[in-house]
C-alpha positions as a Markdown table, in Angstrom:
| # | Residue | x | y | z |
|---|---|---|---|---|
| 1 | Met | 139.8 | 27.0 | 74.3 |
| 2 | Gly | 136.2 | 25.8 | 74.6 |
| 3 | Gly | 133.9 | 24.4 | 72.0 |
| 4 | Tyr | 131.2 | 26.3 | 70.1 |
| 5 | Ala | 127.9 | 26.7 | 71.9 |
| 6 | Ala | 124.8 | 27.3 | 69.8 |
| 7 | Pro | 123.1 | 30.6 | 70.7 |
| 8 | Arg | 119.8 | 30.3 | 72.6 |
| 9 | Tyr | 116.7 | 32.2 | 71.5 |
| 10 | Thr | 114.0 | 32.8 | 74.1 |
| 11 | Gly | 110.5 | 33.8 | 73.1 |
| 12 | Thr | 111.2 | 34.8 | 69.6 |
| 13 | Arg | 112.1 | 33.4 | 66.3 |
| 14 | Arg | 115.7 | 33.7 | 65.1 |
| 15 | Met | 115.8 | 36.1 | 62.1 |
| 16 | Gly | 117.5 | 34.9 | 58.9 |
| 17 | Leu | 120.3 | 36.6 | 57.2 |
| 18 | Gly | 119.9 | 38.0 | 53.7 |
| 19 | Ser | 117.1 | 39.8 | 51.9 |
| 20 | Glu | 114.1 | 38.3 | 53.8 |
| 21 | Lys | 111.9 | 40.9 | 55.4 |
| 22 | Ser | 111.4 | 40.8 | 59.2 |
| 23 | Asn | 108.0 | 39.6 | 60.4 |
| 24 | Gly | 108.1 | 41.8 | 63.5 |
| 25 | Ser | 105.4 | 44.2 | 64.5 |
| 26 | Gly | 105.3 | 45.5 | 60.9 |
| 27 | Thr | 102.7 | 42.8 | 60.3 |
| 28 | Trp | 100.5 | 44.2 | 63.0 |
| 29 | Ile | 101.0 | 47.8 | 61.7 |
| 30 | Asn | 100.1 | 46.7 | 58.1 |
| 31 | Met | 97.0 | 44.9 | 59.3 |
| 32 | Met | 95.9 | 48.0 | 61.3 |
| 33 | Lys | 96.3 | 50.2 | 58.2 |
| 34 | His | 94.1 | 47.9 | 56.1 |
| 35 | Ser | 91.3 | 47.1 | 58.5 |
| 36 | Glu | 88.7 | 49.3 | 60.1 |
| 37 | His | 88.7 | 47.4 | 63.5 |
| 38 | Val | 90.6 | 44.4 | 64.6 |
| 39 | Gln | 88.9 | 42.5 | 67.4 |
| 40 | Pro | 91.3 | 41.8 | 70.2 |
| 41 | Arg | 92.0 | 38.1 | 70.7 |
| 42 | Phe | 93.2 | 36.4 | 73.8 |
| 43 | Ala | 94.9 | 33.1 | 74.7 |
| 44 | Val | 95.6 | 31.2 | 78.0 |
| 45 | Cys | 99.2 | 29.9 | 78.5 |
| 46 | Ile | 99.0 | 26.2 | 79.1 |
| 47 | Asn | 102.7 | 25.4 | 78.9 |
| 48 | Asn | 105.6 | 27.7 | 79.9 |
| 49 | Thr | 108.2 | 25.0 | 80.4 |
| 50 | Asp | 110.7 | 26.6 | 77.9 |
| 51 | Tyr | 109.8 | 30.2 | 78.9 |
| 52 | Pro | 109.2 | 30.4 | 82.7 |
| 53 | Val | 110.4 | 34.0 | 83.0 |
| 54 | Ser | 108.5 | 35.3 | 80.0 |
| 55 | Leu | 105.2 | 33.5 | 80.4 |
| 56 | Glu | 103.0 | 32.7 | 83.4 |
| 57 | Leu | 101.1 | 29.4 | 83.4 |
| 58 | His | 97.3 | 29.9 | 83.2 |
| 59 | Lys | 97.6 | 33.6 | 82.5 |
| 60 | Ile | 95.5 | 35.3 | 79.8 |
| 61 | Tyr | 97.6 | 37.0 | 77.1 |
| 62 | Gln | 96.6 | 39.4 | 74.3 |
| 63 | Val | 97.2 | 37.9 | 70.9 |
| 64 | Leu | 98.3 | 40.0 | 68.0 |
| 65 | Pro | 97.5 | 38.9 | 64.4 |
| 66 | Asp | 100.4 | 37.4 | 62.6 |
| 67 | Glu | 99.6 | 35.2 | 59.7 |
| 68 | Asp | 103.2 | 34.3 | 58.9 |
| 69 | Ala | 103.7 | 33.2 | 62.5 |
| 70 | Ala | 100.5 | 31.1 | 62.4 |
| 71 | Cys | 101.7 | 29.3 | 59.3 |
| 72 | Asp | 104.9 | 28.4 | 61.1 |
| 73 | Gly | 103.0 | 27.1 | 64.2 |
| 74 | Asp | 103.7 | 30.2 | 66.3 |
| 75 | Ile | 101.5 | 32.8 | 68.0 |
| 76 | Arg | 102.4 | 36.4 | 68.7 |
| 77 | Val | 101.5 | 37.5 | 72.2 |
| 78 | Ile | 102.2 | 40.4 | 74.5 |
| 79 | Asp | 104.3 | 38.8 | 77.3 |
| 80 | Glu | 105.4 | 39.8 | 80.7 |
| 81 | Ser | 107.9 | 42.3 | 79.3 |
| 82 | Gly | 105.0 | 44.2 | 77.7 |
| 83 | Glu | 106.4 | 43.5 | 74.2 |
| 84 | Asp | 105.1 | 41.2 | 71.6 |
| 85 | Tyr | 107.0 | 38.0 | 70.9 |
| 86 | Leu | 106.5 | 34.7 | 69.1 |
| 87 | Tyr | 105.9 | 31.6 | 71.0 |
| 88 | Pro | 104.9 | 28.1 | 70.0 |
| 89 | Ala | 101.1 | 28.1 | 69.4 |
| 90 | Ala | 100.9 | 24.7 | 71.2 |
| 91 | Ser | 101.7 | 26.6 | 74.5 |
| 92 | Phe | 98.4 | 28.5 | 74.3 |
| 93 | Val | 94.7 | 28.0 | 73.9 |
| 94 | Val | 92.8 | 30.9 | 72.2 |
| 95 | Ile | 89.7 | 31.9 | 74.1 |
| 96 | Glu | 86.8 | 34.3 | 73.8 |
| 97 | Val | 86.2 | 36.6 | 76.7 |
| 98 | Pro | 83.2 | 38.7 | 77.6 |
| 99 | Gln | 83.5 | 42.4 | 76.7 |
| 100 | Glu | 83.8 | 43.4 | 80.4 |
| 101 | Val | 86.8 | 41.0 | 80.8 |
| 102 | Glu | 88.3 | 42.3 | 77.5 |
| 103 | Arg | 88.1 | 45.9 | 78.7 |
| 104 | Ala | 89.7 | 44.9 | 82.0 |
| 105 | Ile | 92.6 | 43.0 | 80.4 |
| 106 | Leu | 93.3 | 45.8 | 77.8 |
| 107 | His | 93.1 | 48.5 | 80.5 |
| 108 | Ala | 95.6 | 46.6 | 82.7 |
| 109 | Ser | 98.1 | 46.3 | 79.9 |
């Protein structure tokens, strides 16, 4: 019989057991309920070493607000799957884009 292999988690944070609440998209939903308009943010991937299937190097990704993730050194982006996941913030540089570029990115997603 083989030894125990620790599970691998790709592109998301392992959720704890117990009474803690999930920090999934609910954070985004709550923020949308309490704000009139959230300005879209974007970031460029500068390191995809640990996530080559989920992230493309030098690609611009939409960033979703997640204060809890930011406190932990993570960033929530919509990745190649079209879903939002947490990644290390050090793998991205947040950028400002002109409105025309913003519309094109949001229209493509």
